[in-house]
Structures are given as structure tokens and as C-alpha cells.
N, CA, C and O atoms as a MOPAC input file, in Angstrom:
PM7 MOZYME 1SCF
protein

 N    -58.75700 1   -34.01300 1    31.35100 1
 C    -57.57600 1   -33.48200 1    30.71500 1
 C    -56.49500 1   -33.30300 1    31.78000 1
 O    -56.77900 1   -32.84400 1    32.88600 1
 N    -55.29300 1   -33.65600 1    31.45300 1
 C    -54.22300 1   -33.60400 1    32.44600 1
 C    -53.78700 1   -32.15700 1    32.69700 1
 O    -53.93700 1   -31.28300 1    31.84400 1
 N    -53.25500 1   -31.94400 1    33.86700 1
 C    -52.75800 1   -30.62900 1    34.24900 1
 C    -51.64700 1   -30.18200 1    33.31900 1
 O    -51.57200 1   -29.00800 1    32.95600 1
 N    -50.79200 1   -31.10200 1    32.93500 1
 C    -49.68300 1   -30.75800 1    32.05300 1
 C    -50.17000 1   -30.23800 1    30.70300 1
 O    -49.62700 1   -29.26400 1    30.18300 1
 N    -51.18100 1   -30.87400 1    30.13800 1
 C    -51.72500 1   -30.43000 1    28.85400 1
 C    -52.36200 1   -29.05700 1    29.00300 1
 O    -52.18100 1   -28.19000 1    28.14800 1
 N    -53.10700 1   -28.85500 1    30.08700 1
 C    -53.72600 1   -27.55300 1    30.32000 1
 C    -52.65800 1   -26.47500 1    30.44600 1
 O    -52.83000 1   -25.37000 1    29.93000 1
 N    -51.56100 1   -26.78100 1    31.12300 1
 C    -50.47100 1   -25.81600 1    31.24400 1
 C    -49.87000 1   -25.48700 1    29.87200 1
 O    -49.61300 1   -24.32000 1    29.57600 1
 N    -49.64800 1   -26.49200 1    29.04600 1
 C    -49.10500 1   -26.26100 1    27.70500 1
 C    -50.07500 1   -25.42600 1    26.86300 1
 O    -49.66400 1   -24.48700 1    26.18100 1
 N    -51.35700 1   -25.77500 1    26.91500 1
 C    -52.35700 1   -25.03700 1    26.15000 1
 C    -52.44000 1   -23.58800 1    26.63100 1
 O    -52.47800 1   -22.66300 1    25.82000 1
 N    -52.46800 1   -23.39400 1    27.94000 1
 C    -52.56600 1   -22.04900 1    28.49700 1
 C    -51.34800 1   -21.21200 1    28.13000 1
 O    -51.47300 1   -20.02000 1    27.84700 1
 N    -50.18300 1   -21.82400 1    28.13600 1
 C    -48.96300 1   -21.11000 1    27.75900 1
 C    -49.01100 1   -20.69000 1    26.29100 1
 O    -48.63300 1   -19.56800 1    25.95500 1
 N    -49.46800 1   -21.57200 1    25.42600 1
 C    -49.59100 1   -21.24000 1    24.00000 1
 C    -50.59000 1   -20.10100 1    23.80100 1
 O    -50.34300 1   -19.18400 1    23.01800 1
 N    -51.70900 1   -20.16300 1    24.50400 1
 C    -52.72700 1   -19.11800 1    24.39700 1
 C    -52.17000 1   -17.78600 1    24.90100 1
 O    -52.36800 1   -16.75000 1    24.26700 1
 N    -51.47800 1   -17.81400 1    26.03600 1
 C    -50.91600 1   -16.58000 1    26.58900 1
 C    -49.90300 1   -15.96800 1    25.62900 1
 O    -49.92900 1   -14.75900 1    25.39600 1
 N    -49.01700 1   -16.77600 1    25.07300 1
 C    -48.02100 1   -16.25100 1    24.13800 1
 C    -48.69200 1   -15.61400 1    22.92400 1
 O    -48.30900 1   -14.52200 1    22.50600 1
 N    -49.68100 1   -16.28400 1    22.36100 1
 C    -50.39000 1   -15.73600 1    21.20400 1
 C    -51.16700 1   -14.48100 1    21.58800 1
 O    -51.18500 1   -13.50200 1    20.84200 1
 N    -51.80400 1   -14.51700 1    22.74800 1
 C    -52.57700 1   -13.35800 1    23.19400 1
 C    -51.68500 1   -12.14700 1    23.42000 1
 O    -52.05800 1   -11.02600 1    23.07400 1
 N    -50.52300 1   -12.36100 1    23.99200 1
 C    -49.59100 1   -11.25100 1    24.19400 1
 C    -49.09700 1   -10.71100 1    22.85700 1
 O    -48.89700 1    -9.50600 1    22.70200 1
 N    -48.90500 1   -11.60000 1    21.90200 1
 C    -48.47900 1   -11.18600 1    20.56500 1
 C    -49.54300 1   -10.32700 1    19.89000 1
 O    -49.21900 1    -9.42400 1    19.11800 1
 N    -50.80200 1   -10.60400 1    20.17700 1
 C    -51.92300 1    -9.89300 1    19.56800 1
 C    -52.68700 1    -9.06800 1    20.60700 1
 O    -53.89600 1    -8.87200 1    20.48200 1
 N    -51.98700 1    -8.59400 1    21.61700 1
 C    -52.62600 1    -7.88600 1    22.73100 1
 C    -53.40400 1    -6.65200 1    22.29100 1
 O    -54.49200 1    -6.39400 1    22.80600 1
 N    -52.87000 1    -5.89700 1    21.36100 1
 C    -53.57200 1    -4.67300 1    20.95400 1
 C    -54.90400 1    -5.00000 1    20.27300 1
 O    -55.90200 1    -4.31700 1    20.50300 1
 N    -54.92000 1    -6.03400 1    19.44300 1
 C    -56.17300 1    -6.42500 1    18.79400 1
 C    -57.17200 1    -6.98500 1    19.79900 1
 O    -58.36800 1    -6.70600 1    19.71300 1
 N    -56.68000 1    -7.77800 1    20.75400 1
 C    -57.57300 1    -8.36200 1    21.75300 1
 C    -58.09500 1    -7.31400 1    22.72100 1
 O    -59.20600 1    -7.44600 1    23.23500 1
 N    -57.31200 1    -6.27800 1    22.97600 1
 C    -57.79000 1    -5.22400 1    23.87000 1
 C    -58.97800 1    -4.49000 1    23.25300 1
 O    -59.81300 1    -3.94500 1    23.97500 1
 N    -59.05900 1    -4.47500 1    21.93200 1
 C    -60.19400 1    -3.85500 1    21.23700 1
 C    -61.50700 1    -4.55700 1    21.55200 1
 O    -62.57700 1    -3.95200 1    21.47300 1
 N    -61.42500 1    -5.83200 1    21.90900 1
 C    -62.64500 1    -6.60700 1    22.19200 1
 C    -62.74300 1    -7.00700 1    23.66000 1
 O    -63.51300 1    -7.89900 1    24.01600 1
 N    -61.95200 1    -6.34000 1    24.51700 1
 C    -62.17600 1    -6.47700 1    25.94400 1
 C    -61.19500 1    -7.28400 1    26.76100 1
 O    -61.37900 1    -7.38800 1    27.97300 1
 N    -60.16000 1    -7.86500 1    26.17100 1
 C    -59.17100 1    -8.59700 1    26.96300 1
 C    -58.25000 1    -7.55800 1    27.60000 1
 O    -57.66600 1    -6.72300 1    26.91000 1
 N    -58.12800 1    -7.62300 1    28.92500 1
 C    -57.37200 1    -6.60900 1    29.65500 1
 C    -56.00700 1    -7.11800 1    30.08600 1
 O    -55.73900 1    -8.31900 1    30.08600 1
 N    -55.15500 1    -6.17100 1    30.45300 1
 C    -53.84200 1    -6.52800 1    30.99900 1
 C    -53.99400 1    -7.33600 1    32.28100 1
 O    -53.16400 1    -8.19600 1    32.57500 1
 N    -55.05200 1    -7.06500 1    33.04900 1
 C    -55.29500 1    -7.82700 1    34.27500 1
 C    -55.52900 1    -9.30400 1    33.97400 1
 O    -55.11100 1   -10.17000 1    34.74300 1
 N    -56.19300 1    -9.59000 1    32.86600 1
 C    -56.42500 1   -10.98800 1    32.48700 1
 C    -55.12500 1   -11.66800 1    32.07000 1
 O    -54.91800 1   -12.84500 1    32.36500 1
 N    -54.25100 1   -10.93800 1    31.38800 1
 C    -52.94000 1   -11.49000 1    31.04900 1
 C    -52.14000 1   -11.77500 1    32.31900 1
 O    -51.50900 1   -12.82400 1    32.44700 1
 N    -52.17600 1   -10.83500 1    33.24500 1
 C    -51.46100 1   -11.01700 1    34.50900 1
 C    -52.02900 1   -12.20200 1    35.28300 1
 O    -51.27000 1   -13.02300 1    35.79800 1
 N    -53.35400 1   -12.30100 1    35.37000 1
 C    -53.97900 1   -13.42600 1    36.06800 1
 C    -53.58300 1   -14.74500 1    35.41800 1
 O    -53.32000 1   -15.72300 1    36.11700 1
 N    -53.53900 1   -14.78200 1    34.10800 1
 C    -53.16500 1   -16.01700 1    33.42500 1
 C    -51.72100 1   -16.38500 1    33.74600 1
 O    -51.42000 1   -17.55600 1    33.97900 1
 N    -50.82900 1   -15.40600 1    33.76000 1
 C    -49.43200 1   -15.67400 1    34.13500 1
 C    -49.34500 1   -16.23500 1    35.54500 1
 O    -48.63400 1   -17.20800 1    35.79500 1
 N    -50.07600 1   -15.61100 1    36.46400 1
 C    -50.05500 1   -16.04300 1    37.86700 1
 C    -50.59300 1   -17.46300 1    37.98100 1
 O    -50.00800 1   -18.29300 1    38.67700 1
 N    -51.70400 1   -17.75100 1    37.30500 1
 C    -52.28700 1   -19.09700 1    37.38100 1
 C    -51.36500 1   -20.14300 1    36.75900 1
 O    -51.22000 1   -21.23400 1    37.31100 1
 N    -50.74500 1   -19.83800 1    35.63700 1
 C    -49.81700 1   -20.78800 1    35.01800 1
 C    -48.67100 1   -21.08900 1    35.97700 1
 O    -48.31100 1   -22.24700 1    36.18800 1
 N    -48.10700 1   -20.04300 1    36.54900 1
 C    -46.99200 1   -20.21500 1    37.47400 1
 C    -47.42000 1   -20.99800 1    38.71100 1
 O    -46.71500 1   -21.90200 1    39.16000 1
 N    -48.56700 1   -20.64500 1    39.25000 1
 C    -49.05300 1   -21.29700 1    40.46600 1
 C    -49.37700 1   -22.77200 1    40.22800 1
 O    -48.98100 1   -23.63700 1    41.00900 1
 N    -50.09600 1   -23.04500 1    39.14800 1
 C    -50.45400 1   -24.43700 1    38.84200 1
 C    -49.19300 1   -25.26200 1    38.60200 1
 O    -49.08300 1   -26.38700 1    39.09100 1
 N    -48.24300 1   -24.70800 1    37.85400 1
 C    -47.00400 1   -25.43400 1    37.59400 1
 C    -46.25300 1   -25.69200 1    38.89800 1
 O    -45.80000 1   -26.80900 1    39.14700 1
 N    -46.12300 1   -24.66600 1    39.72000 1
 C    -45.39200 1   -24.82300 1    40.98000 1
 C    -46.06500 1   -25.83300 1    41.88800 1
 O    -45.39500 1   -26.65200 1    42.51600 1
 N    -47.37800 1   -25.77800 1    41.95800 1
 C    -48.09600 1   -26.66000 1    42.87400 1
 C    -48.22700 1   -28.08600 1    42.34800 1
 O    -48.36300 1   -29.02500 1    43.13300 1
 N    -48.18700 1   -28.25400 1    41.04200 1
 C    -48.33300 1   -29.60900 1    40.51200 1
 C    -46.99900 1   -30.32600 1    40.37000 1
 O    -46.96300 1   -31.55600 1    40.38900 1
 N    -45.90400 1   -29.59100 1    40.22900 1
 C    -44.60000 1   -30.21000 1    40.04200 1
 C    -43.75800 1   -30.24500 1    41.31000 1
 O    -42.66200 1   -30.80700 1    41.30900 1
 N    -44.25200 1   -29.65300 1    42.38700 1
 C    -43.51400 1   -29.63000 1    43.65000 1
 C    -44.45000 1   -30.01200 1    44.78200 1
 O    -45.62000 1   -30.32100 1    44.55800 1
 N    -43.93900 1   -29.99000 1    45.96800 1
 C    -44.77500 1   -30.28700 1    47.13600 1
 C    -45.43100 1   -29.02900 1    47.69300 1
 O    -45.99400 1   -29.05900 1    48.78700 1
 N    -45.36600 1   -27.92900 1    46.95700 1
 C    -45.95600 1   -26.67300 1    47.42900 1
 C    -47.48300 1   -26.71400 1    47.44000 1
 O    -48.11800 1   -25.88000 1    48.08400 1
 N    -48.06700 1   -27.66300 1    46.74400 1
 C    -49.50700 1   -27.70500 1    46.59900 1
 C    -50.27300 1   -28.33900 1    47.73500 1
 O    -51.47600 1   -28.56500 1    47.60600 1
 N    -49.62800 1   -28.63200 1    48.83000 1
 C    -50.29600 1   -29.33800 1    49.91700 1
 C    -51.41300 1   -28.52500 1    50.55700 1
 O    -52.39700 1   -29.09700 1    51.02400 1
 N    -51.27700 1   -27.20600 1    50.58500 1
 C    -52.24500 1   -26.37900 1    51.28700 1
 C    -53.15400 1   -25.57800 1    50.35800 1
 O    -53.82300 1   -24.64900 1    50.81000 1
 N    -53.19000 1   -25.91300 1    49.09300 1
 C    -54.06000 1   -25.19900 1    48.16400 1
 C    -54.94700 1   -26.19900 1    47.43200 1
 O    -54.70300 1   -27.40600 1    47.44500 1
 N    -55.97900 1   -25.66200 1    46.79800 1
 C    -56.88000 1   -26.49800 1    46.01100 1
 C    -56.41900 1   -26.45300 1    44.55500 1
 O    -56.84100 1   -25.58700 1    43.78800 1
 N    -55.55800 1   -27.38300 1    44.18600 1
 C    -54.99300 1   -27.41800 1    42.84000 1
 C    -56.08600 1   -27.55700 1    41.79200 1
 O    -56.01700 1   -26.94000 1    40.72900 1
 N    -57.08600 1   -28.36000 1    42.08900 1
 C    -58.18500 1   -28.55200 1    41.14200 1
 C    -58.86000 1   -27.22000 1    40.83000 1
 O    -59.19200 1   -26.94800 1    39.67600 1
 N    -59.06300 1   -26.39300 1    41.84500 1
 C    -59.69700 1   -25.08800 1    41.66100 1
 C    -58.83000 1   -24.17600 1    40.80200 1
 O    -59.34700 1   -23.48400 1    39.92400 1
 N    -57.53100 1   -24.16500 1    41.03900 1
 C    -56.62800 1   -23.34200 1    40.23800 1
 C    -56.58700 1   -23.80600 1    38.78500 1
 O    -56.58900 1   -22.98200 1    37.87000 1
 N    -56.55100 1   -25.10500 1    38.57100 1
 C    -56.54500 1   -25.64600 1    37.20400 1
 C    -57.84900 1   -25.26800 1    36.50600 1
 O    -57.84500 1   -24.90500 1    35.33000 1
 N    -58.95900 1   -25.35500 1    37.22800 1
 C    -60.26700 1   -24.98900 1    36.66700 1
 C    -60.29200 1   -23.50600 1    36.27100 1
 O    -60.77200 1   -23.16800 1    35.19000 1
 N    -59.78800 1   -22.63400 1    37.12200 1
 C    -59.73500 1   -21.19900 1    36.81300 1
 C    -58.86300 1   -20.95200 1    35.58700 1
 O    -59.22400 1   -20.16100 1    34.71600 1
 N    -57.72500 1   -21.61900 1    35.51800 1
 C    -56.81500 1   -21.46000 1    34.39100 1
 C    -57.47100 1   -21.91800 1    33.09500 1
 O    -57.38600 1   -21.23100 1    32.07700 1
 N    -58.11700 1   -23.06200 1    33.12800 1
 C    -58.79300 1   -23.58800 1    31.93900 1
 C    -59.89000 1   -22.63400 1    31.48700 1
 O    -60.03300 1   -22.38100 1    30.29100 1
 N    -60.66700 1   -22.10300 1    32.42400 1
 C    -61.74000 1   -21.17600 1    32.07000 1
 C    -61.19600 1   -19.89900 1    31.44500 1
 O    -61.72300 1   -19.43200 1    30.43500 1
 N    -60.15600 1   -19.33200 1    32.03000 1
 C    -59.56000 1   -18.11100 1    31.48900 1
 C    -58.98300 1   -18.36200 1    30.10200 1
 O    -59.13200 1   -17.53200 1    29.20600 1
 N    -58.32800 1   -19.49800 1    29.92300 1
 C    -57.79200 1   -19.87700 1    28.60900 1
 C    -58.92100 1   -19.94300 1    27.58600 1
 O    -58.78800 1   -19.42400 1    26.47800 1
 N    -60.02100 1   -20.57500 1    27.94900 1
 C    -61.15700 1   -20.71000 1    27.03900 1
 C    -61.77800 1   -19.35700 1    26.69400 1
 O    -62.17700 1   -19.13100 1    25.55100 1
 N    -61.86000 1   -18.46600 1    27.66400 1
 C    -62.41700 1   -17.12800 1    27.42400 1
 C    -61.54900 1   -16.36100 1    26.43200 1
 O    -62.06700 1   -15.72000 1    25.51800 1
 N    -60.24800 1   -16.42500 1    26.60800 1
 C    -59.34800 1   -15.70800 1    25.70200 1
 C    -59.41600 1   -16.30100 1    24.30000 1
 O    -59.40400 1   -15.55900 1    23.31800 1
 N    -59.48700 1   -17.61400 1    24.19200 1
 C    -59.59600 1   -18.24400 1    22.86500 1
 C    -60.90400 1   -17.84600 1    22.19400 1
 O    -60.90800 1   -17.52100 1    21.00700 1
 N    -62.01200 1   -17.86300 1    22.92700 1
 C    -63.30400 1   -17.45900 1    22.34600 1
 C    -63.28100 1   -15.98600 1    21.92800 1
 O    -63.84600 1   -15.62100 1    20.89600 1
 N    -62.63400 1   -15.15300 1    22.72400 1
 C    -62.51900 1   -13.74000 1    22.37800 1
 C    -61.68300 1   -13.57600 1    21.11500 1
 O    -62.02000 1   -12.76800 1    20.24900 1
 N    -60.60700 1   -14.32800 1    21.00300 1
 C    -59.77100 1   -14.28300 1    19.79600 1
 C    -60.57200 1   -14.74300 1    18.58000 1
 O    -60.44500 1   -14.16400 1    17.50100 1
 N    -61.39100 1   -15.77200 1    18.74400 1
 C    -62.22800 1   -16.23500 1    17.63800 1
 C    -63.18100 1   -15.14100 1    17.18700 1
 O    -63.40300 1   -14.96400 1    15.98900 1
 N    -63.74800 1   -14.40400 1    18.14400 1
 C    -64.64500 1   -13.30400 1    17.79400 1
 C    -63.88700 1   -12.19800 1    17.07100 1
 O    -64.38500 1   -11.62300 1    16.10300 1
 N    -62.69600 1   -11.90900 1    17.54100 1
 C    -61.91900 1   -10.80300 1    16.96900 1
 C    -61.36000 1   -11.14500 1    15.59600 1
 O    -61.40000 1   -10.31700 1    14.68700 1
 N    -60.84400 1   -12.34800 1    15.43900 1
 C    -60.14900 1   -12.69700 1    14.20400 1
 C    -60.97700 1   -13.54900 1    13.25300 1
 O    -60.59900 1   -13.70500 1    12.09200 1
 N    -62.08500 1   -14.09900 1    13.70700 1
 C    -62.87500 1   -15.00700 1    12.88100 1
 C    -62.38200 1   -16.43400 1    13.06600 1
 O    -61.18300 1   -16.67100 1    13.21100 1
 N    -63.30000 1   -17.37100 1    13.05900 1
 C    -62.95600 1   -18.75000 1    13.39500 1
 C    -62.04700 1   -19.42000 1    12.38100 1
 O    -61.39000 1   -20.40200 1    12.72700 1
 N    -61.97700 1   -18.95000 1    11.17100 1
 C    -61.15200 1   -19.60200 1    10.15900 1
 C    -59.82700 1   -18.87800 1     9.92700 1
 O    -59.04400 1   -19.29000 1     9.07200 1
 N    -59.57300 1   -17.83200 1    10.65800 1
 C    -58.36300 1   -17.04600 1    10.46200 1
 C    -57.13100 1   -17.83400 1    10.89100 1
 O    -57.16500 1   -18.56100 1    11.88400 1
 N    -56.04500 1   -17.68500 1    10.13900 1
 C    -54.79500 1   -18.38600 1    10.44300 1
 C    -54.18600 1   -17.92400 1    11.76200 1
 O    -53.40400 1   -18.65500 1    12.36900 1
 N    -54.53100 1   -16.72500 1    12.21000 1
 C    -54.01700 1   -16.22100 1    13.48700 1
 C    -54.41300 1   -17.16100 1    14.62300 1
 O    -53.66100 1   -17.33200 1    15.58200 1
 N    -55.57900 1   -17.76100 1    14.51500 1
 C    -56.05300 1   -18.65700 1    15.58000 1
 C    -55.16600 1   -19.87500 1    15.75400 1
 O    -55.16600 1   -20.48000 1    16.82600 1
 N    -54.41600 1   -20.25200 1    14.73900 1
 C    -53.49200 1   -21.37800 1    14.86300 1
 C    -52.45400 1   -21.09800 1    15.94300 1
 O    -51.96300 1   -22.02600 1    16.58500 1
 N    -52.11800 1   -19.83100 1    16.14700 1
 C    -51.16200 1   -19.46400 1    17.17600 1
 C    -51.70500 1   -19.74400 1    18.57900 1
 O    -50.92700 1   -19.92900 1    19.51500 1
 N    -53.01400 1   -19.77700 1    18.73000 1
 C    -53.64900 1   -19.97700 1    20.02200 1
 C    -53.82800 1   -21.45300 1    20.36100 1
 O    -54.37000 1   -21.78400 1    21.41500 1
 N    -53.38200 1   -22.33000 1    19.49100 1
 C    -53.55000 1   -23.76300 1    19.71600 1
 C    -52.21300 1   -24.41000 1    20.05900 1
 O    -51.17700 1   -24.09900 1    19.47200 1
 N    -52.27000 1   -25.31800 1    21.02700 1
 C    -51.09100 1   -26.08000 1    21.40900 1
 C    -51.04100 1   -27.33900 1    20.58100 1
 O    -52.01100 1   -28.09400 1    20.52200 1
 N    -49.90500 1   -27.56600 1    19.94000 1
 C    -49.69700 1   -28.78600 1    19.17000 1
 C    -48.60600 1   -29.58500 1    19.86900 1
 O    -47.46400 1   -29.13900 1    19.98100 1
 N    -48.97500 1   -30.76200 1    20.33400 1
 C    -48.02400 1   -31.60000 1    21.10300 1
 C    -46.87900 1   -32.03500 1    20.24800 1
 O    -45.98800 1   -32.74100 1    20.72100 1

């Protein structure tokens, strides 16, 4: 999966998660996880679109971002149910 798609997906998940932060906090998603996701999105974008990534492991950052995105989506599925329309907000549509 391309870095650009992961960035788009992570951004969609973060926006939806922030919109439903109070419900997600009931099932364990913390403000620290939102902050980490923001930092990873910013870092991955900066390092993949500029020459700033020369001294970092971009693959590792993308992997961390993808994992955090997946954890938040799975948590949302548990909280809202897999067929709930709210989950549509957590999906990126190209």
C-alpha cells in the first residue's frame, strides 16, 4: 500500500475519531493516541514529500501509523458495531 493512501486513510480515521472522541474514550482510546496519530501523520507526510526523511526510517513510521490507524478502526468497530453507519466516517474513499 502506498504511503499516500495510508496518509489519506489515517487522516480520515483521525477526523472521525476526533468527532467521536467521547464515545471512543469509553472503550479505551486516549488523547495520547490521537496526539501520536497527529504526530505520525505529520512526520510521515513531511518525510515522504520532502528531503527531510534522509535520516529517519520512513518505513518504520509508516508501519506505526498504519498499526495505530488499524487499532482505532477496530476499537470503533467494537464501540459502534461493524454495520453501524458511523463506521463509514472512518473509511477513506478516493
